[in-house]
N, C-alpha and C positions, 0 to 999 in steps of 0.2 A: 639642543641641550641633549647631554648624551643623556640616554635612559639607563637608570641603574638597576643593575642584571637584581633579579631578588631571589635572595635566600631560600631554596628551600629540601633542606638537609632533614628541618624539624619536624619534617612528617614521616621518618623513621622514628621517630620516640628514643633519642639516644637523650642520654642524661646531660646536666648543665654542662658539666667538666668537658666532655667530649663537642659538644656544639659549642663551647668555648676555644679549645682546638681545631676546630673545623674553621671557625670564624678565623684565626689566627692565621689558618695554611694558605688562607686567600680563596677554599674553596663555595661556590656559590647553590650551583646548580649540580645535582649526580651526573655523570655522564651513562648513557647507555649501559654499562657491563655494570655501575653500581648499582643503578637503578633497577636490574634484572637481580642481582642476588643477593643484596642486601637482606631483605624481608625473608628470602629465602635460608640464610643462614643464622639469622635472629630466631628462626622459628627450632633451627638444631636438626637441617636437614643437612644429608652428606650435599655432595658437589661435584658436579663435571663443569667446566666453563672454560670457552672457546673462548680467547681475546687476544688480541697482541698489545706488545708491550708500551707504554704509552696511554692506555684507555682508561687509567685507573683502578688497574688489579689492587694495589698493595691494600689504596683503602678502601676500596671493597670488599675485602676479606678481614682488614685487620677492626677498622670501625666496628661493625657485628660482634667481631670475638670480644671485643675492650669492652664491649657493653653488658656481654654475659658472662664477666668475671665476676669471678667471686672476694677475692683477694684475700684467702684465709694464709698464703706463704705456699710455695712453690711453683715450678713454672707451669701455667695455665696456655700457653698459645707455644706450637713449636713451628716454626716454618722451615721447610727446606728448600735452598736456594743452587742454583748448578753453579755461580762463579762465587768469589768472597768480595769482589764488587756487588756485586747483587745482593748480597746478604749484608751488608754492609749499609747499603742504600735502604732497603726493606726494615732493620734496624733501625737507623736515622727517624724514617718518616714512622715507624709504630709511634716511636719517644716525643717527634714531631707534637701529630695528632693525640697522643695520649696522657700527657707529662702531667698537665691538669686536673687526670681522674686517677694519678698517681701509680700509673703505668710505666716500669723499667722494663728497658730492653737489651739484651747483648748480643752481638754476632761473635760466632764462634765458628772460627775457619782456621784453616793451613796458615804458616807464615806467623802468626800469635804465638805468646804464652801459653800453654795449656793449665798455670798454676795462674793466671789473670782470668781465664776465661772459667773456670771452674768456679773460680771466687764469686764472681759474681753472678753464674748461673743458680750456684748453691745459696747464696746470698741476697736472694730476694726479690730477683730478678720475675715477672709476672711471664715475660716471653724471650725466647731463644728462637734467634735468627742462626743456620747454620748449613755451610757446605756438607755434603754426604760422605766424606771422606772422614772428615774431622768429629762430626757428629757418630760416625759408626764408633771410631775410635776410645771416643766417648765413654760410650755406653756400654763396650766388650770390658773397658776399664775397671766398673764400676763405680767410679769415682763422683758419679752423679746422686746427689741424695733427695730423696721423696720425687723422682723425677716420672710426673704422670700428666703429662698435658692432656687436657680435655677435647681440644682441638688443634688437627693437625692442617696443615698447608702443606702441597707442593706444590711451588712458585714455576711457570715453565718448563715442565714435564719433557716436555719434548728435547729441550735443549740439554736435560740431564742425560735422555738416552742418548743424544750424539757426541754426546762428552766419556760415552760412558761407566755411566754411575747407574744406574740402571738396579744392577746389582746389591750394589752398597744400598739403595732405596727400600728393595726388599727383603734386605737382612735388619735395616732401622724398624721396620715394622713387626719384628717379632723381639722387639726391647717392649711397643709400643701397648698400653692397657689395651683391652678390646671393646671398653665403652668410651666411646669417641666419635669426636666430629670429625669427618674428615674431607677435606675440598682440594680437588685437582685442578689449578689451571694451565692450559696446557693453548699456543696456536694452533697446533694439528693434533692430529689423532691417529699418530701410526698406530698397527696393529700391537708391536709391543704397549704402550702405554693404554690402548686400550685392556688390553687383558691384567695390566693391572691394577688399573680402575675396577674389572672385575671380579678382581681378589680381595682387595683391601676396601672397598666403600660398600656402602649398605642402602639398596634402594635410592640411587642417588638423581638427583634433579641434574636435567642436561640443559643448559643454557650457551649459546652459540648467536655472538652478538653479529651486527650486519661487518660483511666484512672480515671476518674473522678466518676467513679461508686462506690459502696462499696467494693474497693480493696484496698493494700497494696499499698506502694510505691515501685517501682522494686528496689531504691539505697537504701532499709534496707535491709539487712539481719537479717530473723530471728528464734530464735532456743528457744527450750522448754527443760527443767530438771524436774524430778519427783523425788519430795522427799517428806520425811513424813515432818507433819504439824508443829512439835516441830525443822524442821531442817530450817525452812524458814529463820527464820534472821542469821544462820551460813552460808548458801548456799550463800544468798548478799553478806556477807562479804566475802567467799573465792572468789567468780567471780570479786567483787571490787580487791582484791587483785593482780588476775592473769590477769585482762585486764587492769587497771589502766588507767580508762577513767580520759580524762582532764577537761568533764563536763559530767554529767548523773542525769537523772531524774528516781525515785522510785515511783511508784505510789501505792497509798494502796486508800483499801475501804471508811475506817472513818479516822475522826480526832484522835480517842483516838491509832489507829494502826500507824496514822502519827508522835505522839508525842513520842509512845513505842518505834518504831523505830528510830528518830531520836537520841534519849536518847540514842539506842543501838549501833549505829553506832558511835555515840562522845566518851561512854568506851572503842571502841574499835581505835581510834584516828585517826578516818576521820574528817574533814569537812564536816557536813551535816548542814543542815537548814530545816524548815518545815515551809509548806504553806498550809491553810485550811480556809474554807470559816468562822470560829468563830477568826480568827485575825483580828484586826482594819486595817482599808484600808491605812493607814501611816507603820504599820506595816510592812504587804505582799509587799507595793512599796520600802520598805528599803530591803527587801530580795531580791525581783527580780532584784533590782541595784545593787548588792551584786556578786547576781549568773551571771549575765551581765560582770561584769568586773572582776569574777575569784576571790574572797575573800574566796570561800567556793568549794569542787567541786562536790558536791552532794546535790541536791534536792528532800526534800521526802514532797510527795504532795498528795492531793486529785484530783479527778478526776474535781470537779466544778471548782475548785481553778485553776487549769491549765488549763483551756479550752483556745482555742486559743496562749497559752505561745507560742513566737518565737524568742528564741536564737540558734541565727545560729551554735554555735559550741558545741552543742550538739552531742555526737558520741555515746552517751548509755542510753536506753532505759528500768527499770524493770518494769516489771507486777510483785509486790511481791504475787497477786491474778490474776489466773485469771479473766478479764473481763468478766458481765454476756451478753455480746451483742458481736457482731462483729464491731458493728458501734462503741463503746465504743472503742474496740482492735484496731483499726483505726485511731482512733482520738489520741489513747493514745502514737501507733509508731509513729505517723508521728510527735510528735517534735523533731525526728533526721531525718537522711536522707534530710533536706532541704538546697533549692537552689541548686541542684544539687549534695550535698555534700554524700557519704557512712555513715550508718549509722546503728545501730547495735541492734535488740530485745529482750530482754530475755526477757518468762517466766515460772515462777514455778507453778509447780499446782503437787497435790496428789493425789495418786492411784484413789480415789474417783471422781478427777477428770480430768482425763485422756482423757474421751470420748468425753470433750471439745474443747480438740483441732483440733479432726476431725473435730466437727463441724466450727468451726473458721475457718479450712483452705476450707471447702466446703463453705463458705459464701463469705469468701472473695477472694477467686480464688489465692491463696498463698500456700506457703508452707514454713510449721514449722519444720527444722530440730532439730532431737532429739540429746542434749547436754549431756555432763558426766562431771560435778563439779569434778575438778583438786585434787586428794590426796595432803600430803606436799611434798612428792617428787616429782611430776610433776610440783609443782608451782614453786619451788626451779628451776625448770631445765627449764621451761615456762621462769624463771628473768634470767637467766644466757644466752638463744637466745637471749632475748631481747636486752640483754648487748650487745652479739656479732656483733649486730647491729647498736649499739649506738658505739661501739668502730673507727668504722669506718671515722664517722665524730666528731669524738672527737680532740681538738687541745692538741697536745703536749707542755706542759710548759717546760721551761728551766731549771727551778727548778726539774722537778720533773727526770729529764733525771739525772742528778746532785744526786739523792739520790738514783735511780736506780744503779747508777755504785760504790756508796759506799757499797748497799748492796749485790754486788756480791759477794765478798769475805767470807760471811755468808751464802747464798743461792743460788744455780743454778736458772736459769733463768727460768725454769717450779715450780720451788718449791718455787716461788718468786711468781709467776703471781698467785698459786693455794693459798696460804696463804691470799692474797688481796682479794682476789674473796669469802672467807670464810670470811673474816671481812666483807667484804660487806654484802652477806649474813646474816651474823650475828645479823646487824640493820635491817633487815627486817624482822622479826620473825611472821612465820607464827601461825594464831590463830585459835581456835576452833580444832575440832576432825580429825582424817585424815582423813575419808571417810565422804563424805555425799551425800545423793541421792542414789538413783537405776540407774545402769548402762544400756544403751541404750539396751544393750544384753538381757534383762530381758522385756523389756516393752510387748514382743510381748505375754506375760502373762497375761498383762491387760484387755486386748482386749476383755477375757471373762467376763471383768464386775467387779464392786465391790463386796467387802468381809465386814461382818458386821466389823473385826475386821484389824488394819492397814494391808498393805501385811509386809508377809516376811515369803519371799521365800526357801523349804528347799533345800539340797542339791545335786548339779547335779550328773548324773550318774559317777560313777568312781571319785570322789573328797573323797571317803575314808575318811569320819568325816570331812573333810576342811568345814568350814561353807562362804557365801559368803560373801567377804572384806570388803563389804556397811554394813554390817549385825552389829548390835551392841550387842546382845545377841546369845548363842548358843543356836541350838532346843536340846528338850530332847525328845529322841524318845517314841512313843505311846505303851504302856506296850501291 
């Protein structure tokens, strides 16, 4: 019998309306960052907290902020977030947790109507979640009425630094009241963020959760696959066919690459949608809403478009190309393994990029396992293995029993089962070449460094003329 997890959020002393919102959201026990910062925020302390996304940061700052609201009119909570998508997510989370307490929120971002956002911000919303550029524009225009938030949150401050918003953030503080509580959340603490904190916070408490440095979530299993450049698309297709994820994100470097891969996946029968910075905001919102609903299983995105995305059911992340640095790698794979769930991150590298795997592992302190992309036969066997697990939970319809009995005179039970399984496999045709990528047994050869031409290894000793199974062409002996 499964033991129910006890509900322990009531230990913070939240009012009944907030407790109701927390229960409806499915929260049972506070995460480490929530446990550490909620009491400090309730005391009115300024705060510097280091924690990655997916650790419950939003609830950690919005719950105590809502508990302390007076609700006498005007905005009481201002959250500055680096991207439109993250701002929308934070605004939704505030509403979800606080609507029973009468808390209303609005996302103030670019790509949306100024008039509507001003109307909501001036019309009784207690919480505003904004991107730096749009927030600064509205403050400079003087159109925000009675705008004196008592709690200011800088969410993912290091991302705002990377995206060039630090000057906008500094300018925003010049419009805010001096008598305020300021909370800064950041995965890392580069010098510019540290100096910003010194200039804007008063005697802040410092909280750093375990693993808040540049390291990977321990709930994420990491693998890499060595492929030739021209094999990338087929490698993604084969791995998706093998793993059959419910929701997955494929990260690409450029908008053009996103569009090309998304179209390629569509031609192979997958439900995939693109997300990149050149899309209109309304289109980006529509894509994300469809992804959360499960309208399609694959989101193909650039780094900038997907910063801060929080979709709990993402079980798999692909790095179509290995990221340029460890911070980008951590950001990408952090889209899975969220809120205590297990996740899987797969990275494709060419022989020329192989050394970068070692650098990523060294910088992040994590281990990436070498993987081998299955051939067609292995793929079919893996599907049958999953089917065997599914059979135990399958409910047998009486009509199926009747049909099975009617077949007994024509086929022995074993023959009938084999024919039915073959029909099922026939409906799941494997695509692409039989062998893709380089087997891990050959990776030791890559450590010698890149060659001028793509890697194609010769015959092993005793192979008697047989080429490697993954090689596309036979090799000619040198004269």
